[in-house]
N, C-alpha and C positions, 0 to 999 in steps of 0.2 A: 152692486157688482154682480155680473152674470156668473152662472155656473161655469161657462166656458172660460171666463177670465180667471176664475179661481183654480180650475184644473190646469190652465196654461201656466199660471204663476207657480203652482205646486211642482209642475214638471221642471220648470226653470230652476227652482230652488234645489230640487233633487240633483239635477245635472251639476249645479255649482258645488253642492256638497260632495258629490262623487269626485269632481275634479280636484277640490281642495285636499281630500283625503288620499287621492291617488298620487298627487304630486307633492304633498307636504314632505319636508325633509325627514329622513329616518335616522334614528340613532345608529351608530356603527354596529352595535350588537344586533339590532333589528334587521339591518341590511344584510349582515352575514347570515342570520337565521333564514331570511327569505331566499337568499342565494342557495344555501345548502338544502333547504327544505324542498326546493323545486326539483332536486335530483332524486327525491325519495321515490323508490319503486322503479326508477329507470334502469338501475343496474342489478336488480334482484335476479338471482339465478337459482337453478335447481342444484341440489347437492346429492352426492352419492353416499352420504353418511360419513365420509371422511373429511379431513380438513387439510389435505395434502397441498392444495394450491395456496391456501391462506397462510399455512405455517411452514411452507417448504423452505429449507435452508438456502440462503443466498450463496454460501460457499461451504466447502467441506469442513472448514475451520469453525463454522458456527455450530458448535456442539450443543449449546443451550437451546438453539432453535430446533435442532434434531431431537433433543430430548422431549421438547414440547410436542413435536409431531408424534413421537412414540407414545407418550402419555395419552394424547388425544385418541389415537387409534385403539389403545388398550382399555381406555376408561369406560366404565359403565355409567351412562347418564340417560335421562329420560328421552331426550330428543336425538339420540345417536343415529337412529334410522329415519329420521324425518327428512323428507326431500322437497317439501313445499312449505312456503311461509305460512299459508293459511292453516296448515296442520301442526304448526309449532305449538307445543304445550307450555303454558306458563302457570306454575303453581308454586307451593312452598318448597318443593323438592328440587327445583332447578338449581344448577351450580355453575361454576366458571366455564365448564365445557359447553353447557347449554348457551351461555352467553356468547361463546366463540361461534357456535353453530348459528345463532341468530344473526350475528354479523355476516357470516358466510352466506346465509340465505338472502340477505339484503345486498350482497355483492360489495361489501365494504371491509376495510381493515379495522381491527380493534386497536385503537391507538391510545390505550391507557395502561398504566402499570397495575400489577396484581392487587395492590393495596386498595384500589377503587372497585374491584370486582364485586364484593358484597354490596356496596352502596349502589352500584349500577343494577344489580339484580333486584334490590329493593325498589329501585325506581321503576323498572319495567313491570314489576308486579302491581304497583299502584297505578301505573298507566293502563295496564290491562283491565284492572277493576273499573276503570272509568271510560272504557270503550275504545281504547287504542287499537289501531289496525295492524300493529306489529311492524310497521314500515319505519325504517330509520335510515337517514342518508349519511350520518357521520356520528361516530362516538370517539371523542378525543379529549386530550388535555390541552388547554390553551390559557395562557396568563394565570397559571396555577388554579384552574377551575375545570370541573367536568363539563364538557359540552356534548349535548345529546340533541340531535336535530331530527325532528319529524315534520310532516307536511302540515301540521296544525298551525293555525294562525298565531302570530306573535300576540301575546296577551290573552290567548284562549285559556280554557280551564286546564287542558293538558299541558300547555306551555307553562302555566303557573306552577304546576306540579314539578315540571322539569327544573324551573328556576329555584324551587325549594331545595332540590338535590344539588344543584350547582352551588348554592350557598353552603350546604352541608360539606361539600367536598373541600372547601377552603380550610377546614380544620381536621382533615383526615390525611394521614401520611400516605403518599402514593405508593410507597414501597411495601409497608407492612400492615396498613390499616389502623394503626394506633392514632391517638390524638396527635395532631401536628399543627404546624403554623406555616404561613407563607414565608419562604426563605429566598434570598437573592444570592446568586453565585455568578459574579462578574456580568451582571445584566440579565441572566437567565433566572426566571422565577419558577419556583416549584413548591409543593407542600411536603414537609417532612417532619417527623418527630425529631427530638434532640439527637438520638442515637444515629439516625441515618443522615441527618444534617452534618454531624461531625465526621462521618465517614466520607462525605463529599468535600469537606473543607480541608484543604491541604495544610500541612505543618512544615515550617522551615525553622531551623535552629543553627546557630553559629558556634563553632569551637575554634581553638587556636590553630588546629591543623587543617580545618576545612568546615564544611557545612553539610547538613542533611536536609533534603527536600523530598517529601512524599516517600520517606523511608529509604531513599537512595543517597549514599554518601559521596561527596565530592571533595577533592583536595583543592586548597587555594591556588596551588601552582598550576592547576588545570584551567583556571579562569583567565580569560584574556582581558575582558573589561565588563562594565555594567553601565546601564543607563535607565532612567525612568521613562515611562511611555504613557500616553493618553491622559493628558492633564484635564481634570474636571474643573472648569472655571467656577461653577456654582459652589461646589464643595471645597474647592481649594486644595485638592489632593491629586496625586498620580494614581492611576488605576493599576498599573503594572510596573514591576521591576524586571528588566530583561538582562539576563546573565549570558555572556558570550564566552565560549571556550576556545582554546587553542586548536583542539582537534575535535572531530565529530564524535559525539558520544553514542555508543551502541544502544540500540533500543529506542532511539528518537528519530523523528523525521524532521528535516528542515534544511536550511542552507549549509554550506560547508563548515562554518563555525558553529552551527547547531545551537541557536540561542534557547535559553530556558525562560519561559514566561511565568513569573510568580505574581499572582494577583494580590492586591493590597488587603483583601479580606482573609489572607492566610493566617493561621494561628502562629503567634510569635513573630509576625512580620515586623512589628515595631521594635521588638528586641533585637532582631537581625539588623535593622537599620541603625539602631543605637550602637551596636558592636562596630559597624563600619564607620559611624560618625566619630568614634574615638580613636581611629587610626591616625597616627601622625603623618605629616606630608611626605616623609622619606620612607614610609612603610610600603612594602609591596602590595598591601591591601588598600592603598589609597588610590582608588580607581578614578581616572580623570574624567570619565563619561558621566559621573554622578553630579547632580545639582547639589552643591555643597550647602547652600542656604537652606534648601528643603531638607536635606539629610540632617543638618544640625538641629532641626526642630524636634528630632526624636531622642535627643541626648538625655532629657530629664522626664521620664514617664511619671505620672501621678497615680495615686490610689483612687479607685472609683468609689464614689459615695453610694452607689447602688449595690454593686456586687462585692465591693471591698478589695478587689484585686488590683495590683499595680500594672495596669494595662491601658491607661488613658493617654492617647496621643492625638494631638490636633483637635481637642475638644470632644473626642469620642472614645469610649472604652472598647478595646479590641476583644475583651473577654465576653462581656454581656451584650456588646454592640449597641449600647445606649449612649446618647449624647450627654455631656455634662449639663448641669442646670444653666450655666452661662451660655453654652453653645445652643442648647435647646431653645432658649428665649431669643437669642440673636437671630437664628435662622428660621424659627417656626412661630413662636408665640408673641414675642415682643412684650412680655410681662415685666413687672418690676423685679429686677434682679435681687433686691434687698427685701422682698416679701418673704419672710422666714416661714410663715405658715404654708404658703403655696409651694415653696421649695420642699418642705417636709412631706407634703401630700404627693408631690411629684416623685420624690425618692421612694416613698412607701408604695405607690402604685407600681412602679417598675421593679421594685423588689419582689412584690407579689407575682408579677408576670415571670420574673427570672426563676423563682422557686417553682411555680406551676409548670414551667417548661423543663424542669429537672436540670437547669443549668448548673446549680450549685452541686448537685450530686455528681455530674460528670466532671466538673472542674476539680472537685476534691479527689476524684479518681486519677485524673490525668496530670494535675499539678503543673499546668503550663505557666502560671504566673504567681509571684509572691503575694501573700495575703496580708492585709493590714491588720495587725493584732488588736487595734482599737476599733475596728469596724463593728457596727451593731445593726441588727435588723429592727426596723421600725414597726 
C-alpha cells in the first residue's frame, strides 16, 4: 500500500468520524446545553454598579422586588463597582449580591430561589479554579434541578463540575437551603424541605356548617355543585375536585360562579371526600355532579403500615405519600405479595425515609390524621 493511499484512507476515516459525531442523535439535556451555551457572551453587557434593570419592579405592588432593589443598592459587596465581566472577582468572600452582579454582567436573569444561592456560589468558585471564563448563558431551575449553562462542551471537565452541582441541588431546599427532596405539586416539581413543602401543600377540612380550604372558611349553602376533573387513567384517580359557588367569591378570579380547584394531594382531601360520601340522597350536601362510585371508594380509610396514620385511600397514604405494599407491587415491582420478609424490608426502608424527612415530627405537631395505637417502627 502506497503512502498516498494510506493518507487518503486516513482522511476519509476522519471525515466519516466527524460526520457521525456531528449528526449522531443528542440527548435532550445535551441538545438544551448546546442551544443555551451558544448564547454565552452574546448578551453580556456593562453595568453601572447597580442592578436597577435586572431587579426593577414590574408593578408598584411588587414590594418584595422593590426591597431587593433597595438592598442591592445599599449592600456592600466585592463586585459592587465592577463594570466589566473580565474584572469580576471570584473568591471566598463573594455573596448573593455578587452572584446577581455576575448574572447582570452576562445579560441574563437569575432564575433560581435564594436557597440555591450558596450552592451556586460554591459552583462558580470551583469553575473559576478550573479556568472558567466567567461567561454563563443561563442560571435557572428546571425539573427540580439547578441548570447552569456555559460555552464549554457537553462532557468537558467544566461541564462535569456543573453536573456535580446539578445533582447536589436535588437534595437542597430551593427556599431555605436546608436538606430537601423533590416534591410534586399537581405536576410541578421542585425541591423543598418538609417545612416548606407543607407550606405549599393546601389543607381542606369539612364540618357540619361548611368547610375550610387554605385557611378560608366557606358555608355549605354557598356551594352550587361539585365535580371531579382530570382523570388519570394510569393511576385511576382524579387530579382535582372543582367546587362551584352560587355567587362569585371575593379575592378570586374566574368565571361568574368562580370555581375553586382543590388538588388531590391536598392534606385531608380523602377525609373531605369521606364526609361527602356519607351524605344521604336527600341531603343538601348530596352534589349531583360528583362521581358517586369514585366518591364511595373513600368511605373506609385504612391505617398506613409505614407511618401509622389513618390516611390510606386508593392504595396510597395521603399522610406519608407512600403506596401500600399491595399497590406498590401491582403498579411497580410485581413481587410476591406474600413474601413477608420483602414486605418488612419495604416498610422499614420507607419508615426510615419518613423519619429522615421529619414527616413524623410535623404530623405530630399538626395532627391531621388519627394514629394507629398499635403501630410500631421497624
